[in-house]
C-alpha angles and dihedrals in degrees: 000000000000089000090055092051092047091049093048092049090048092050091048090050091050090050091052091050091050091049091052090050092054091045087056089054090053090051090050090051089052091050090049091050091049090051090049090049092054093044104036105009095237103099099120091049091049095052090045091051090049095046092050094047122096093250092047093051090049093050092047091050092049089049089056095254119127106232100225132137093263090059091048090053090049092051090049091050091049090053091047090057088058097213111141115238094243090056095041092053095047122106093235092057091047091051091047092052092048091050090050092050092049091049090052092049093051 
């Protein structure tokens, strides 16, 4: 029985690692689209084309993201904002956004 539990825990851990790897691929695709947007002005269209493609849908699914049109619109909006993923995920950026929202509310 202990072997079964150990095996299940190991398989779950492996699955989580794979999901994180695919999430990193999604973040890299977003960064590439942001770079394309700054250079050529077609970033949102590029990320939409990728997300709707067979490979893009497969990567999104493996990352634990349902590849529907709402997700595609969200990815496009993220690229339009032009904030790189490393900055957007940082604590400083989160605090800055929260402060800006509170200033708007007041």
